N, CA, C and O atoms as a CHARMM CRD file, in Angstrom:
* protein
*
  292
    1    1 UNK  N      0.79100  -1.26000  -0.03000 PROA 1      0.00000
    2    1 UNK  CA    -0.04200  -0.00700  -0.05900 PROA 1      0.00000
    3    1 UNK  C      0.90300   1.25500  -0.07800 PROA 1      0.00000
    4    1 UNK  O      0.67600   2.19900  -0.83500 PROA 1      0.00000
    5    2 UNK  N      1.99700   1.22700   0.80800 PROA 2      0.00000
    6    2 UNK  CA     2.85800   2.38800   0.85000 PROA 2      0.00000
    7    2 UNK  C      3.39000   2.77300  -0.49100 PROA 2      0.00000
    8    2 UNK  O      3.40800   3.95300  -0.84000 PROA 2      0.00000
    9    3 UNK  N      3.82500   1.80200  -1.25000 PROA 3      0.00000
   10    3 UNK  CA     4.33200   2.07000  -2.58200 PROA 3      0.00000
   11    3 UNK  C      3.35000   2.73500  -3.56300 PROA 3      0.00000
   12    3 UNK  O      3.68000   3.64600  -4.32300 PROA 3      0.00000
   13    4 UNK  N      2.11600   2.20600  -3.48500 PROA 4      0.00000
   14    4 UNK  CA     1.06500   2.73100  -4.29200 PROA 4      0.00000
   15    4 UNK  C      0.71400   4.21100  -3.95200 PROA 4      0.00000
   16    4 UNK  O      0.42300   5.03300  -4.82200 PROA 4      0.00000
   17    5 UNK  N      0.76200   4.48600  -2.62300 PROA 5      0.00000
   18    5 UNK  CA     0.55100   5.87500  -2.17200 PROA 5      0.00000
   19    5 UNK  C      1.71300   6.74700  -2.66500 PROA 5      0.00000
   20    5 UNK  O      1.46000   7.81400  -3.22500 PROA 5      0.00000
   21    6 UNK  N      2.84600   6.38000  -2.49800 PROA 6      0.00000
   22    6 UNK  CA     3.91800   7.21600  -2.94200 PROA 6      0.00000
   23    6 UNK  C      3.89400   7.43600  -4.48400 PROA 6      0.00000
   24    6 UNK  O      4.18300   8.54500  -4.93400 PROA 6      0.00000
   25    7 UNK  N      3.56300   6.42500  -5.28400 PROA 7      0.00000
   26    7 UNK  CA     3.42100   6.57200  -6.64400 PROA 7      0.00000
   27    7 UNK  C      2.26700   7.51100  -7.03500 PROA 7      0.00000
   28    7 UNK  O      2.37900   8.27800  -7.99100 PROA 7      0.00000
   29    8 UNK  N      1.21300   7.44300  -6.31900 PROA 8      0.00000
   30    8 UNK  CA     0.08300   8.40900  -6.59400 PROA 8      0.00000
   31    8 UNK  C      0.39500   9.83200  -6.16000 PROA 8      0.00000
   32    8 UNK  O     -0.03900  10.78700  -6.80600 PROA 8      0.00000
   33    9 UNK  N      1.17300   9.98900  -5.02800 PROA 9      0.00000
   34    9 UNK  CA     1.66400  11.34200  -4.71600 PROA 9      0.00000
   35    9 UNK  C      2.63500  11.90700  -5.74300 PROA 9      0.00000
   36    9 UNK  O      2.67700  13.12600  -5.91000 PROA 9      0.00000
   37   10 UNK  N      3.37700  11.12800  -6.40400 PROA 10     0.00000
   38   10 UNK  CA     4.24100  11.55500  -7.44600 PROA 10     0.00000
   39   10 UNK  C      3.50600  12.17000  -8.64100 PROA 10     0.00000
   40   10 UNK  O      4.01200  13.01200  -9.38200 PROA 10     0.00000
   41   11 UNK  N      2.32800  11.70000  -8.75900 PROA 11     0.00000
   42   11 UNK  CA     1.46800  12.28300  -9.94800 PROA 11     0.00000
   43   11 UNK  C      0.75000  13.55100  -9.52200 PROA 11     0.00000
   44   11 UNK  O      0.28900  14.31500 -10.37000 PROA 11     0.00000
   45   12 UNK  N      0.64700  13.78900  -8.19100 PROA 12     0.00000
   46   12 UNK  CA     0.03000  15.05300  -7.68900 PROA 12     0.00000
   47   12 UNK  C      1.15300  16.09800  -7.60000 PROA 12     0.00000
   48   12 UNK  O      0.93500  17.28500  -7.84000 PROA 12     0.00000
   49   13 UNK  N      2.31500  15.64300  -7.26300 PROA 13     0.00000
   50   13 UNK  CA     3.39500  16.57100  -6.97500 PROA 13     0.00000
   51   13 UNK  C      3.63800  17.69000  -8.00800 PROA 13     0.00000
   52   13 UNK  O      3.81300  18.83300  -7.58400 PROA 13     0.00000
   53   14 UNK  N      3.66300  17.44400  -9.32400 PROA 14     0.00000
   54   14 UNK  CA     3.96300  18.55600 -10.28700 PROA 14     0.00000
   55   14 UNK  C      2.90800  19.68200 -10.14600 PROA 14     0.00000
   56   14 UNK  O      3.28900  20.84200 -10.30100 PROA 14     0.00000
   57   15 UNK  N      1.61100  19.42600  -9.86300 PROA 15     0.00000
   58   15 UNK  CA     0.66700  20.45700  -9.72300 PROA 15     0.00000
   59   15 UNK  C      1.01100  21.32600  -8.58700 PROA 15     0.00000
   60   15 UNK  O      0.93800  22.55000  -8.68500 PROA 15     0.00000
   61   16 UNK  N      1.39900  20.70700  -7.47000 PROA 16     0.00000
   62   16 UNK  CA     1.87000  21.54500  -6.29500 PROA 16     0.00000
   63   16 UNK  C      3.16400  22.28000  -6.52000 PROA 16     0.00000
   64   16 UNK  O      3.32700  23.41800  -6.08100 PROA 16     0.00000
   65   17 UNK  N      4.01000  21.68600  -7.14600 PROA 17     0.00000
   66   17 UNK  CA     5.33100  22.31300  -7.47800 PROA 17     0.00000
   67   17 UNK  C      5.10700  23.69100  -8.38800 PROA 17     0.00000
   68   17 UNK  O      5.79800  24.69900  -8.24200 PROA 17     0.00000
   69   18 UNK  N      4.20300  23.58400  -9.19100 PROA 18     0.00000
   70   18 UNK  CA     3.84100  24.73700 -10.04000 PROA 18     0.00000
   71   18 UNK  C      3.49700  25.97100  -9.25000 PROA 18     0.00000
   72   18 UNK  O      3.65800  27.08900  -9.74100 PROA 18     0.00000
   73   19 UNK  N      3.02700  25.79000  -8.04300 PROA 19     0.00000
   74   19 UNK  CA     2.67800  26.85100  -7.04800 PROA 19     0.00000
   75   19 UNK  C      3.68700  27.01300  -5.91800 PROA 19     0.00000
   76   19 UNK  O      3.44900  27.65500  -4.89500 PROA 19     0.00000
   77   20 UNK  N      4.87700  26.35800  -6.18800 PROA 20     0.00000
   78   20 UNK  CA     5.90400  26.63200  -5.20900 PROA 20     0.00000
   79   20 UNK  C      5.80900  25.69300  -3.93300 PROA 20     0.00000
   80   20 UNK  O      6.44400  25.94800  -2.91000 PROA 20     0.00000
   81   21 UNK  N      5.02200  24.65500  -4.05000 PROA 21     0.00000
   82   21 UNK  CA     4.80900  23.75600  -2.95300 PROA 21     0.00000
   83   21 UNK  C      5.22000  22.33500  -3.22200 PROA 21     0.00000
   84   21 UNK  O      5.76100  22.05400  -4.29100 PROA 21     0.00000
   85   22 UNK  N      4.98700  21.42600  -2.30100 PROA 22     0.00000
   86   22 UNK  CA     5.25300  19.97400  -2.46900 PROA 22     0.00000
   87   22 UNK  C      4.58100  19.20600  -1.33500 PROA 22     0.00000
   88   22 UNK  O      4.06300  19.79900  -0.38900 PROA 22     0.00000
   89   23 UNK  N      4.59800  17.89000  -1.44300 PROA 23     0.00000
   90   23 UNK  CA     3.96300  17.04000  -0.44000 PROA 23     0.00000
   91   23 UNK  C      4.96000  15.97200  -0.15700 PROA 23     0.00000
   92   23 UNK  O      5.62500  15.48400  -1.07100 PROA 23     0.00000
   93   24 UNK  N      5.09100  15.58000   1.13000 PROA 24     0.00000
   94   24 UNK  CA     5.88500  14.53200   1.61400 PROA 24     0.00000
   95   24 UNK  C      5.00800  13.44000   2.25000 PROA 24     0.00000
   96   24 UNK  O      4.21100  13.75600   3.13400 PROA 24     0.00000
   97   25 UNK  N      5.12600  12.15900   1.83200 PROA 25     0.00000
   98   25 UNK  CA     4.52000  11.03200   2.52100 PROA 25     0.00000
   99   25 UNK  C      5.12300  10.87000   3.92000 PROA 25     0.00000
  100   25 UNK  O      6.34800  10.89000   4.04200 PROA 25     0.00000
  101   26 UNK  N      4.32700  10.71200   4.97500 PROA 26     0.00000
  102   26 UNK  CA     4.87100  10.49000   6.30800 PROA 26     0.00000
  103   26 UNK  C      4.58500   9.05000   6.76200 PROA 26     0.00000
  104   26 UNK  O      5.47900   8.31600   7.18200 PROA 26     0.00000
  105   27 UNK  N      3.32700   8.68700   6.66100 PROA 27     0.00000
  106   27 UNK  CA     2.98200   7.34200   7.21100 PROA 27     0.00000
  107   27 UNK  C      1.55000   6.98400   6.70500 PROA 27     0.00000
  108   27 UNK  O      0.77400   7.83400   6.26700 PROA 27     0.00000
  109   28 UNK  N      1.27100   5.67600   6.80100 PROA 28     0.00000
  110   28 UNK  CA    -0.05300   5.22300   6.58500 PROA 28     0.00000
  111   28 UNK  C     -0.42900   4.20900   7.74900 PROA 28     0.00000
  112   28 UNK  O      0.34200   3.28800   8.01700 PROA 28     0.00000
  113   29 UNK  N     -1.55900   4.37800   8.40100 PROA 29     0.00000
  114   29 UNK  CA    -1.90400   3.60600   9.47700 PROA 29     0.00000
  115   29 UNK  C     -2.58600   2.34100   8.98900 PROA 29     0.00000
  116   29 UNK  O     -2.93100   2.25300   7.81000 PROA 29     0.00000
  117   30 UNK  N     -2.79900   1.32600   9.88400 PROA 30     0.00000
  118   30 UNK  CA    -3.39200   0.03800   9.52400 PROA 30     0.00000
  119   30 UNK  C     -4.76900   0.21900   9.13700 PROA 30     0.00000
  120   30 UNK  O     -5.27900  -0.60000   8.37300 PROA 30     0.00000
  121   31 UNK  N     -5.45400   1.23600   9.59400 PROA 31     0.00000
  122   31 UNK  CA    -6.88500   1.60100   9.27500 PROA 31     0.00000
  123   31 UNK  C     -7.06000   2.41500   8.00400 PROA 31     0.00000
  124   31 UNK  O     -8.19300   2.73400   7.64100 PROA 31     0.00000
  125   32 UNK  N     -5.99700   2.75800   7.32800 PROA 32     0.00000
  126   32 UNK  CA    -6.01500   3.49400   6.03000 PROA 32     0.00000
  127   32 UNK  C     -5.98600   4.93900   6.08600 PROA 32     0.00000
  128   32 UNK  O     -6.44000   5.61700   5.16300 PROA 32     0.00000
  129   33 UNK  N     -5.43200   5.48200   7.21000 PROA 33     0.00000
  130   33 UNK  CA    -5.30500   6.91100   7.33800 PROA 33     0.00000
  131   33 UNK  C     -3.88400   7.31000   6.91900 PROA 33     0.00000
  132   33 UNK  O     -2.92400   6.88100   7.56000 PROA 33     0.00000
  133   34 UNK  N     -3.71500   8.15500   5.81300 PROA 34     0.00000
  134   34 UNK  CA    -2.51900   8.55300   5.31600 PROA 34     0.00000
  135   34 UNK  C     -2.11100   9.91200   5.96500 PROA 34     0.00000
  136   34 UNK  O     -2.91600  10.84200   6.01800 PROA 34     0.00000
  137   35 UNK  N     -0.94200   9.99800   6.41900 PROA 35     0.00000
  138   35 UNK  CA    -0.35200  11.22700   6.90100 PROA 35     0.00000
  139   35 UNK  C      0.59200  11.88600   5.92300 PROA 35     0.00000
  140   35 UNK  O      1.54800  11.23900   5.49500 PROA 35     0.00000
  141   36 UNK  N      0.39800  13.03800   5.57200 PROA 36     0.00000
  142   36 UNK  CA     1.33800  13.78800   4.69700 PROA 36     0.00000
  143   36 UNK  C      1.71900  15.12000   5.24900 PROA 36     0.00000
  144   36 UNK  O      0.99300  15.68300   6.06900 PROA 36     0.00000
  145   37 UNK  N      2.88600  15.66500   4.80600 PROA 37     0.00000
  146   37 UNK  CA     3.38000  16.94000   5.26200 PROA 37     0.00000
  147   37 UNK  C      3.46600  17.82100   4.08400 PROA 37     0.00000
  148   37 UNK  O      4.14900  17.46300   3.12400 PROA 37     0.00000
  149   38 UNK  N      2.82400  18.95800   4.07300 PROA 38     0.00000
  150   38 UNK  CA     2.83400  19.83800   3.00800 PROA 38     0.00000
  151   38 UNK  C      4.09100  20.73500   3.22000 PROA 38     0.00000
  152   38 UNK  O      4.40600  21.15900   4.33200 PROA 38     0.00000
  153   39 UNK  N      4.81800  21.00600   2.02600 PROA 39     0.00000
  154   39 UNK  CA     6.07800  21.70000   2.13000 PROA 39     0.00000
  155   39 UNK  C      6.02200  22.96500   1.21900 PROA 39     0.00000
  156   39 UNK  O      5.10900  23.17600   0.42100 PROA 39     0.00000
  157   40 UNK  N      7.08700  23.77700   1.42000 PROA 40     0.00000
  158   40 UNK  CA     7.27000  24.97900   0.44700 PROA 40     0.00000
  159   40 UNK  C      6.03200  25.94000   0.71600 PROA 40     0.00000
  160   40 UNK  O      5.58400  26.16900   1.83900 PROA 40     0.00000
  161   41 UNK  N      5.57600  26.43300  -0.38500 PROA 41     0.00000
  162   41 UNK  CA     4.45700  27.41000  -0.33300 PROA 41     0.00000
  163   41 UNK  C      3.25800  26.73900   0.29400 PROA 41     0.00000
  164   41 UNK  O      2.48400  27.35000   1.03100 PROA 41     0.00000
  165   42 UNK  N      3.12800  25.46700  -0.02000 PROA 42     0.00000
  166   42 UNK  CA     1.87200  24.77800   0.54200 PROA 42     0.00000
  167   42 UNK  C      1.85600  24.59200   2.08400 PROA 42     0.00000
  168   42 UNK  O      0.81500  24.52700   2.73900 PROA 42     0.00000
  169   43 UNK  N      3.07200  24.51600   2.58700 PROA 43     0.00000
  170   43 UNK  CA     3.22600  24.43400   4.05700 PROA 43     0.00000
  171   43 UNK  C      2.55400  25.48100   4.85300 PROA 43     0.00000
  172   43 UNK  O      1.96700  25.23800   5.90800 PROA 43     0.00000
  173   44 UNK  N      2.65500  26.65900   4.31700 PROA 44     0.00000
  174   44 UNK  CA     2.07000  27.94200   5.11600 PROA 44     0.00000
  175   44 UNK  C      0.79900  28.41200   4.42900 PROA 44     0.00000
  176   44 UNK  O      0.19200  29.40000   4.84200 PROA 44     0.00000
  177   45 UNK  N      0.41200  27.73100   3.42000 PROA 45     0.00000
  178   45 UNK  CA    -0.78300  28.23100   2.59200 PROA 45     0.00000
  179   45 UNK  C     -2.10000  28.03300   3.47000 PROA 45     0.00000
  180   45 UNK  O     -2.26700  26.98200   4.08900 PROA 45     0.00000
  181   46 UNK  N     -2.99600  29.03300   3.50600 PROA 46     0.00000
  182   46 UNK  CA    -4.24900  28.86500   4.22700 PROA 46     0.00000
  183   46 UNK  C     -5.15200  27.70100   3.57200 PROA 46     0.00000
  184   46 UNK  O     -6.00300  27.09700   4.22500 PROA 46     0.00000
  185   47 UNK  N     -4.89000  27.46300   2.28100 PROA 47     0.00000
  186   47 UNK  CA    -5.73700  26.48100   1.56600 PROA 47     0.00000
  187   47 UNK  C     -5.13200  24.99100   1.61400 PROA 47     0.00000
  188   47 UNK  O     -5.60200  24.07200   0.94300 PROA 47     0.00000
  189   48 UNK  N     -4.11500  24.86800   2.42100 PROA 48     0.00000
  190   48 UNK  CA    -3.43400  23.61400   2.40800 PROA 48     0.00000
  191   48 UNK  C     -4.34600  22.49400   2.79700 PROA 48     0.00000
  192   48 UNK  O     -4.33400  21.46000   2.12900 PROA 48     0.00000
  193   49 UNK  N     -5.10800  22.62300   3.79400 PROA 49     0.00000
  194   49 UNK  CA    -6.12300  21.63200   4.15500 PROA 49     0.00000
  195   49 UNK  C     -7.10700  21.31000   3.04100 PROA 49     0.00000
  196   49 UNK  O     -7.47300  20.15400   2.82800 PROA 49     0.00000
  197   50 UNK  N     -7.51400  22.31700   2.35900 PROA 50     0.00000
  198   50 UNK  CA    -8.42400  22.03100   1.20700 PROA 50     0.00000
  199   50 UNK  C     -7.73900  21.24400   0.17800 PROA 50     0.00000
  200   50 UNK  O     -8.34600  20.34900  -0.41000 PROA 50     0.00000
  201   51 UNK  N     -6.45000  21.53300  -0.09200 PROA 51     0.00000
  202   51 UNK  CA    -5.62100  20.78000  -1.09600 PROA 51     0.00000
  203   51 UNK  C     -5.54400  19.32700  -0.65200 PROA 51     0.00000
  204   51 UNK  O     -5.71400  18.38700  -1.42700 PROA 51     0.00000
  205   52 UNK  N     -5.27700  19.20400   0.64600 PROA 52     0.00000
  206   52 UNK  CA    -5.09000  17.77100   1.11800 PROA 52     0.00000
  207   52 UNK  C     -6.36800  16.99700   1.00900 PROA 52     0.00000
  208   52 UNK  O     -6.32000  15.80300   0.71100 PROA 52     0.00000
  209   53 UNK  N     -7.51800  17.60900   1.23400 PROA 53     0.00000
  210   53 UNK  CA    -8.78100  16.91100   1.24400 PROA 53     0.00000
  211   53 UNK  C     -9.36000  16.75200  -0.23600 PROA 53     0.00000
  212   53 UNK  O     -9.83500  15.68900  -0.63700 PROA 53     0.00000
  213   54 UNK  N     -9.28100  17.85300  -0.96900 PROA 54     0.00000
  214   54 UNK  CA    -9.97900  17.83200  -2.24900 PROA 54     0.00000
  215   54 UNK  C     -9.12700  17.37900  -3.33800 PROA 54     0.00000
  216   54 UNK  O     -9.66100  16.99200  -4.37800 PROA 54     0.00000
  217   55 UNK  N     -7.87900  17.38500  -3.21600 PROA 55     0.00000
  218   55 UNK  CA    -6.87700  16.98300  -4.33800 PROA 55     0.00000
  219   55 UNK  C     -6.28100  15.66000  -3.99700 PROA 55     0.00000
  220   55 UNK  O     -6.48500  14.64600  -4.66400 PROA 55     0.00000
  221   56 UNK  N     -5.45400  15.72000  -2.81100 PROA 56     0.00000
  222   56 UNK  CA    -4.67000  14.54900  -2.49500 PROA 56     0.00000
  223   56 UNK  C     -5.51200  13.33400  -1.99400 PROA 56     0.00000
  224   56 UNK  O     -5.29100  12.19600  -2.40600 PROA 56     0.00000
  225   57 UNK  N     -6.49400  13.63000  -1.07900 PROA 57     0.00000
  226   57 UNK  CA    -7.23000  12.54600  -0.51200 PROA 57     0.00000
  227   57 UNK  C     -8.12000  11.93500  -1.59100 PROA 57     0.00000
  228   57 UNK  O     -8.24000  10.71000  -1.64000 PROA 57     0.00000
  229   58 UNK  N     -8.76900  12.75600  -2.48400 PROA 58     0.00000
  230   58 UNK  CA    -9.64800  12.22000  -3.57900 PROA 58     0.00000
  231   58 UNK  C     -8.79900  11.31500  -4.49700 PROA 58     0.00000
  232   58 UNK  O     -9.26000  10.24200  -4.88600 PROA 58     0.00000
  233   59 UNK  N     -7.56100  11.73300  -4.85000 PROA 59     0.00000
  234   59 UNK  CA    -6.68700  10.96000  -5.73500 PROA 59     0.00000
  235   59 UNK  C     -6.35100   9.69600  -5.14300 PROA 59     0.00000
  236   59 UNK  O     -6.44500   8.65100  -5.78700 PROA 59     0.00000
  237   60 UNK  N     -5.92800   9.73900  -3.83900 PROA 60     0.00000
  238   60 UNK  CA    -5.47600   8.55400  -3.22000 PROA 60     0.00000
  239   60 UNK  C     -6.60800   7.50200  -3.01500 PROA 60     0.00000
  240   60 UNK  O     -6.42300   6.30100  -3.21000 PROA 60     0.00000
  241   61 UNK  N     -7.76900   8.02400  -2.61700 PROA 61     0.00000
  242   61 UNK  CA    -9.00600   7.12400  -2.61100 PROA 61     0.00000
  243   61 UNK  C     -9.28300   6.44100  -3.88400 PROA 61     0.00000
  244   61 UNK  O     -9.61700   5.25600  -3.88400 PROA 61     0.00000
  245   62 UNK  N     -9.15900   7.14500  -5.00800 PROA 62     0.00000
  246   62 UNK  CA    -9.42500   6.61900  -6.30700 PROA 62     0.00000
  247   62 UNK  C     -8.39200   5.55600  -6.74700 PROA 62     0.00000
  248   62 UNK  O     -8.75000   4.55300  -7.36300 PROA 62     0.00000
  249   63 UNK  N     -7.11300   5.79300  -6.42200 PROA 63     0.00000
  250   63 UNK  CA    -5.98200   4.94800  -6.95300 PROA 63     0.00000
  251   63 UNK  C     -5.49200   3.91700  -5.97500 PROA 63     0.00000
  252   63 UNK  O     -4.85000   2.95300  -6.39100 PROA 63     0.00000
  253   64 UNK  N     -5.76400   4.06900  -4.67800 PROA 64     0.00000
  254   64 UNK  CA    -5.13100   3.12000  -3.70200 PROA 64     0.00000
  255   64 UNK  C     -6.20400   2.51100  -2.92300 PROA 64     0.00000
  256   64 UNK  O     -6.80300   3.21600  -2.11100 PROA 64     0.00000
  257   65 UNK  N     -6.53700   1.20700  -3.08400 PROA 65     0.00000
  258   65 UNK  CA    -7.54600   0.49800  -2.24200 PROA 65     0.00000
  259   65 UNK  C     -7.20700   0.59900  -0.78700 PROA 65     0.00000
  260   65 UNK  O     -6.05000   0.38900  -0.42400 PROA 65     0.00000
  261   66 UNK  N     -8.11900   0.90000   0.03800 PROA 66     0.00000
  262   66 UNK  CA    -7.91600   0.93700   1.45500 PROA 66     0.00000
  263   66 UNK  C     -7.64700   2.27800   2.15700 PROA 66     0.00000
  264   66 UNK  O     -7.66300   2.41400   3.38100 PROA 66     0.00000
  265   67 UNK  N     -7.39500   3.26500   1.26100 PROA 67     0.00000
  266   67 UNK  CA    -7.19400   4.59200   1.86200 PROA 67     0.00000
  267   67 UNK  C     -8.52600   5.14800   2.24300 PROA 67     0.00000
  268   67 UNK  O     -9.44400   5.22100   1.42500 PROA 67     0.00000
  269   68 UNK  N     -8.63900   5.55600   3.53300 PROA 68     0.00000
  270   68 UNK  CA    -9.88700   6.02500   4.11100 PROA 68     0.00000
  271   68 UNK  C     -9.90300   7.58600   4.29500 PROA 68     0.00000
  272   68 UNK  O    -10.94800   8.22200   4.15100 PROA 68     0.00000
  273   69 UNK  N     -8.72200   8.17400   4.61600 PROA 69     0.00000
  274   69 UNK  CA    -8.53800   9.54400   4.81400 PROA 69     0.00000
  275   69 UNK  C     -7.17300  10.01300   4.70600 PROA 69     0.00000
  276   69 UNK  O     -6.26600   9.20300   4.89500 PROA 69     0.00000
  277   70 UNK  N     -6.90300  11.25700   4.41700 PROA 70     0.00000
  278   70 UNK  CA    -5.60300  11.76400   4.38400 PROA 70     0.00000
  279   70 UNK  C     -5.53900  13.04100   5.33500 PROA 70     0.00000
  280   70 UNK  O     -6.34200  13.97000   5.25000 PROA 70     0.00000
  281   71 UNK  N     -4.61100  12.98600   6.14700 PROA 71     0.00000
  282   71 UNK  CA    -4.39700  14.20000   7.11500 PROA 71     0.00000
  283   71 UNK  C     -3.09600  14.83600   6.99400 PROA 71     0.00000
  284   71 UNK  O     -2.13800  14.17200   6.59900 PROA 71     0.00000
  285   72 UNK  N     -2.97500  16.06700   7.29900 PROA 72     0.00000
  286   72 UNK  CA    -1.70100  16.84000   7.29000 PROA 72     0.00000
  287   72 UNK  C     -1.10000  16.80800   8.71500 PROA 72     0.00000
  288   72 UNK  O     -1.79100  16.88100   9.73200 PROA 72     0.00000
  289   73 UNK  N      0.17900  16.69800   8.70100 PROA 73     0.00000
  290   73 UNK  CA     0.91100  16.76900   9.98400 PROA 73     0.00000
  291   73 UNK  C      1.91500  17.79200  10.01200 PROA 73     0.00000
  292   73 UNK  O      2.59800  17.95900  11.02200 PROA 73     0.00000
């Protein structure tokens, strides 16, 4: 599951980098909660949580079976 998550994040990363940000995979729990850390411009952006939920979480739920939620740390 971890490898699938990392591969999926690689496909999201270019969009974030266009705005000066990035995302780092931190962990995935046994119950399917993925922890990510927003970096660069995304780390301090007021819309970071919206990006996590509406972009990253939606992508991971579509591409990685078992992902239930994505949270920022």
